[in-house]
C-alpha positions in Angstrom: -32.3 -5.8 -6.9 -30.6 -8.2 -4.2 -30.1 -6.9 -0.5 -27.8 -8.9 1.3 -27.2 -8.1 5.3 -23.9 -7.1 6.9 -24.0 -6.3 10.4 -20.2 -6.1 11.0 -18.3 -3.0 11.9 -14.8 -4.3 11.5 -13.6 -2.5 8.6 -11.0 -5.3 7.1 -14.4 -7.8 7.2 -16.7 -5.5 5.6 -14.2 -4.5 2.9 -13.2 -8.4 2.3 -17.4 -8.9 2.1 -17.7 -6.4 -0.8 -14.7 -7.9 -2.7 -16.3 -11.2 -2.1 -19.4 -10.1 -3.4 -18.3 -8.3 -6.4 -16.0 -10.7 -7.6 -16.9 -14.4 -6.6 -20.3 -14.2 -6.7 -22.5 -14.3 -9.9 -26.2 -12.9 -9.0 -27.2 -12.1 -12.3 -28.9 -9.0 -10.9 -28.0 -6.0 -9.7 -27.3 -6.1 -5.8 -27.3 -3.9 -2.8 -24.7 -3.3 0.3 -25.4 -1.3 2.9 -22.6 -1.3 5.7 -21.0 0.6 8.4 -16.9 0.6 9.9 -15.6 1.3 13.4 -13.8 4.2 13.1 -11.3 3.9 10.3 -8.9 5.6 7.6 -10.0 3.8 4.2 -7.5 4.7 2.0 -7.4 4.5 -2.1 -6.2 2.3 -4.0 -3.4 4.4 -5.7 -2.4 6.3 -2.8 0.3 6.5 -0.9 -0.9 5.6 2.7 1.6 7.5 4.8 1.3 10.9 3.0 -2.5 10.1 3.9 -2.8 10.0 7.6 -2.2 11.8 10.5 0.1 8.7 12.1 0.3 10.1 15.5 -3.4 10.3 15.8 -4.1 7.2 14.5 -1.6 5.4 16.4 -3.1 6.7 19.8 -7.0 6.1 19.0 -6.4 3.2 17.3 -8.1 4.0 14.2 -7.8 1.3 11.7 -6.1 1.8 8.7 -7.5 -0.5 5.6 -6.6 -0.1 1.8 -10.1 -0.1 -0.5 -9.3 -1.6 -4.2 -10.9 2.0 -5.9 -9.5 5.0 -6.7 -10.5 8.6 -4.9 -9.1 9.8 -1.6 -8.7 8.6 2.2 -11.8 9.2 3.7 -12.5 8.8 7.4 -14.9 6.5 8.8 -17.0 5.7 11.9 -20.3 4.7 13.3 -21.7 7.4 12.4 -21.3 7.1 8.6 -23.7 4.8 6.6 -21.8 3.1 3.8 -23.7 2.1 0.2 -22.3 -0.3 -2.6 -24.2 -1.4 -6.0 -23.0 -4.5 -7.4 -23.8 -4.5 -11.1 -23.9 -7.4 -13.4 -23.2 -7.2 -17.4 -21.9 -3.3 -18.1 -19.1 -2.8 -20.2 -17.2 -0.3 -18.8 -17.2 2.6 -15.6 -21.1 3.8 -15.6 -21.5 7.9 -15.1 -21.1 8.4 -11.5 -24.9 10.1 -11.3 -26.3 6.9 -12.6 -25.9 5.1 -8.8 -25.4 8.6 -6.7 -29.1 10.0 -8.1 -31.7 7.1 -6.6 -29.6 8.1 -3.5 -30.4 12.3 -4.0 -33.9 10.9 -4.6 -34.5 8.9 -1.4 -33.0 11.9 0.6 -35.2 14.7 -1.4 -38.3 12.3 -0.6 -37.5 13.3 3.2 -36.9 17.1 2.7 -33.0 16.8 2.3 -32.1 19.1 -0.4 -29.3 16.6 -1.8 -27.6 17.2 -5.1 -25.1 15.3 -6.7 -22.3 17.5 -7.9 -18.2 17.4 -9.3 -16.4 14.0 -10.1 -18.4 11.9 -7.3 -20.1 14.1 -4.8 -23.3 14.8 -3.0 -23.6 17.9 -1.6 -26.3 19.5 0.5 -26.4 23.4 0.7 -23.1 23.5 -0.4 -21.2 21.0 1.8 -20.3 17.6 1.0 -21.8 14.8 3.1 -21.3 11.9 0.4 -17.9 10.7 -2.0 -18.4 7.7 -4.3 -16.0 5.6 -6.1 -15.9 3.0 -8.9 -14.3 -0.7 -9.9 -14.5 -2.2 -12.9 -13.7 -6.2 -13.7 -15.2 -9.1 -15.9 -18.1 -6.9 -17.1 -18.6 -6.1 -13.3 -19.4 -2.6 -11.6 -18.9 -1.8 -8.2 -19.7 1.5 -7.3 -19.9 2.6 -3.4 -19.9 5.4 -1.4 -20.4 7.2 1.6 -23.3 9.1 3.4 -22.2 10.9 6.6 -25.2 10.8 9.1 -23.8 11.5 12.3 -20.0 11.8 11.9 -17.4 13.3 14.3 -16.1 16.1 12.3 -13.6 16.5 14.7 -12.2 13.2 14.0 -11.9 13.7 10.1 -10.1 16.1 10.2 -7.1 15.1 13.0 -7.3 11.6 11.6 -6.6 12.5 7.7 -3.3 14.5 6.8 -5.0 16.5 3.8 -2.7 18.6 1.9 -3.0 22.2 1.8 -3.2 22.4 -1.9 -6.4 20.4 -2.2 -8.0 23.2 -0.5 -6.6 25.8 -2.6 -8.1 24.4 -5.1 -11.3 24.1 -4.4 -11.3 27.6 -2.3 -12.0 26.5 0.8 -9.9 26.2 4.4 -10.2 23.2 6.0 -12.0 19.5 6.0 -14.5 20.5 8.4 -15.3 24.1 6.4 -16.6 21.7 3.6 -18.1 18.7 5.6 -21.6 18.6 6.8 -23.7 15.4 8.5 -27.1 14.3 7.1 -29.0 14.2 11.1 -29.6 17.9 11.5 -30.6 18.1 7.9 -32.9 15.6 8.8 -34.3 17.1 12.5 -35.1 20.1 10.0 -37.3 18.5 8.2 -39.0 17.7 11.0 -37.6 14.3 11.6 -37.3 13.4 15.4 -33.9 14.4 17.4 -33.4 10.8 18.6 -33.0 9.7 14.8 -29.8 7.7 14.5 -28.2 5.8 11.5 -29.7 2.7 12.2 -33.4 4.9 11.8 -31.4 6.2 8.3 -30.7 2.6 7.3 -34.1 1.6 7.6 -35.4 4.2 5.8 -33.4 3.7 2.3 -33.7 0.0 2.8 -37.7 1.3 2.8 -36.7 3.5 0.0 -34.9 1.1 -2.3 -37.2 -1.7 -1.8 -40.2 0.3 -2.4 -38.8 2.0 -5.5 -36.4 -1.7 -7.1 -38.3 -4.6 -5.6 -35.8 -5.9 -3.3 -35.2 -9.2 -2.4 -33.2 -10.4 0.3 -30.2 -12.9 0.2 -28.3 -14.8 2.9 -24.9 -15.8 3.0 -23.8 -19.9 3.5 -21.3 -20.9 6.1 -19.1 -21.5 3.2 -19.1 -18.1 1.6 -18.5 -16.6 5.2 -15.0 -18.5 5.6 -14.1 -17.3 2.1 -14.7 -13.5 3.6 -12.9 -14.2 6.5 -10.0 -15.8 4.6 -9.8 -13.0 2.4 -9.6 -10.5 5.1 -7.1 -12.2 6.8 -5.0 -12.9 4.4 -5.5 -9.5 2.8 -7.4 -6.3 4.3 -5.5 -6.8 8.0 -2.0 -7.0 6.1 0.4 -4.2 6.6 1.4 -4.9 2.9 -1.6 -4.6 1.4 -2.5 -1.2 3.5 0.5 0.6 3.9 3.1 -1.2 1.7 6.2 0.2 1.2 6.5 4.3 0.6 8.0 4.4 -2.9 11.8 5.5 -3.2 11.7 8.3 -5.3 15.0 10.7 -5.8 12.2 13.0 -7.9 8.3 13.9 -6.8 6.4 15.8 -8.7 2.5 16.3 -8.5 -0.6 18.7 -9.0 -4.1 18.8 -8.6 -5.8 18.3 -12.0 -9.4 17.9 -13.0 -9.3 14.2 -12.4 -8.1 14.8 -8.5 -4.6 14.9 -7.2 -1.5 12.7 -9.3 1.8 12.3 -8.3 4.5 10.7 -9.6 7.6 9.6 -7.8 10.4 9.1 -10.5 13.8 7.4 -9.7 16.1 8.5 -12.0 19.6 7.2 -13.1 21.7 8.4 -15.4 18.7 11.0 -17.1 16.7 8.0 -17.8 13.6 6.8 -15.5 14.5 3.7 -13.8 11.3 3.8 -11.8 8.1 5.0 -11.1 5.3 5.0 -8.6 2.1 6.9 -9.8 0.0 8.0 -6.8 -3.1 10.1 -5.9 -7.1 10.0 -5.9 -7.2 9.8 -9.1 -10.2 7.0 -10.8 -8.3 4.4 -13.1 -10.1 1.8 -15.4 -7.3 0.2 -16.4 -4.1 -0.8 -14.6 -1.8 2.6 -13.4 0.7 -0.2 -13.2 0.6 -0.2 -17.4 1.6 3.2 -17.3 4.2 3.6 -15.1 5.9 0.5 -16.8 5.4 2.5 -20.5 8.0 5.3 -18.3 10.3 3.5 -17.6 13.6 3.5 -19.4 12.3 6.9 -21.1 14.8 10.4 -20.5 13.8 12.7 -17.6 12.6 15.6 -20.3 9.8 17.3 -21.2 9.8 16.1 -25.0 10.4 12.7 -24.5 8.1 11.9 -21.5 5.4 14.2 -23.4 5.6 11.8 -26.6 4.8 8.7 -24.3 2.2 10.5 -22.6 0.6 10.9 -25.5 0.4 8.0 -26.6 -1.0 6.7 -23.5 -4.8 6.1 -22.4 -4.8 8.9 -19.8 -8.5 9.1 -19.5 -8.8 5.2 -18.8 -5.4 5.4 -16.4 -5.8 9.2 -15.0 -9.1 10.6 -15.3 -9.8 14.0 -17.2 -6.2 15.5 -17.8 -3.9 15.8 -20.6 -0.5 14.8 -21.7 0.4 18.9 -22.0 -0.4 19.5 -18.4 0.9 16.5 -16.6 4.1 17.2 -18.6 4.5 20.9 -17.6 4.4 19.3 -13.9 6.7 16.5 -14.0 9.1 18.0 -15.8 
C-alpha cells in the first residue's frame, strides 16, 4: 500500500489533492491518504449547500464551505479531526463500507478503544459516532474516505450545521452533540497520555497500517503539485462548485429513508414536470442527473411517477429505497 503525505490544512487544496490522486494517477496498488482541514463544512455532492449550513455563523467565523465529490451528508471539520482516504484500483463497483472501516476499527481496538462499524457508513464507540464515511466509483477505481473525530470542538459542529429536525426524530436523538464523541477522552481512558494530540494519533495510525499493510511512501513531483493547485483554483475555490444555484422549485417533497435523506425539487407546468433537482445525503454510484432527466415531462401524479421510478435502477441512483416509498412521499 502506498502512502502519500499531505500536511496542508486548506480544505479546498485537500479535496483537490484527493481528487487528483484518485482521477489522475495510477499507482497500480492501494493508496492511503491522511489529512486535516482547518475549520470547514464539507457538503455532500448532492446537497443544497444553503440548506445545510448555518450561514450567519459560517460567515461570522470565517468557516470555509467546500463541496466534495462523494454523496452523504454535510460534516464539520477542524484541526481536531483526522481524515483518511483509501484509493483502490481495479474494482468493478462500489465496495461494502465495512471493507474499509474494519481496518480502522481494528487499529482502534488494538489501542483499547471499543470501536464498531454500524449503520450504513458510521463508526461508533460507546454508542456515539466519531466517524462518517463515503465512497465514489469511477473508471474501475474506488475512493473511500472518512472522518475521525479526535479532538473536535463539538460546540462548533452544532453551530455550523443547519441539521434537519427529522434526521434526529428518525434516529431518536435530540441534537448533533448528543450523538457524537471525540476519540481523545477514550484514548485517555485506555491509558494514553493526556498530552496526546491529533498528530500523535496520526502517527499511531501510520504505525499500525505500516505494520499491517507494508506502507510505501511516495512523493509527488513539482508538476503534480502545480496541477493540484490549478484544480483547487478552478473548482474547489469557486462558489459555482461549492454553492451552485439553489434549485428553483414549485414543489419540494422529501423524507428520510434507509438510504438517507432524499429531497425532490420539482418545477411543474401544466401538470407535467418541467424540471427536477434531487438533493440529499444519499450515496449514488450512477449520476443522479440521469434519474432527473427520466422524470422530466412526466405528469405530476402518483401512478405516472411510480411507473418511471419502477423502471429506474434506484439502488444505483439513491441506495436502499423503493419506488413505492418515494412515490408515497413525492406526490
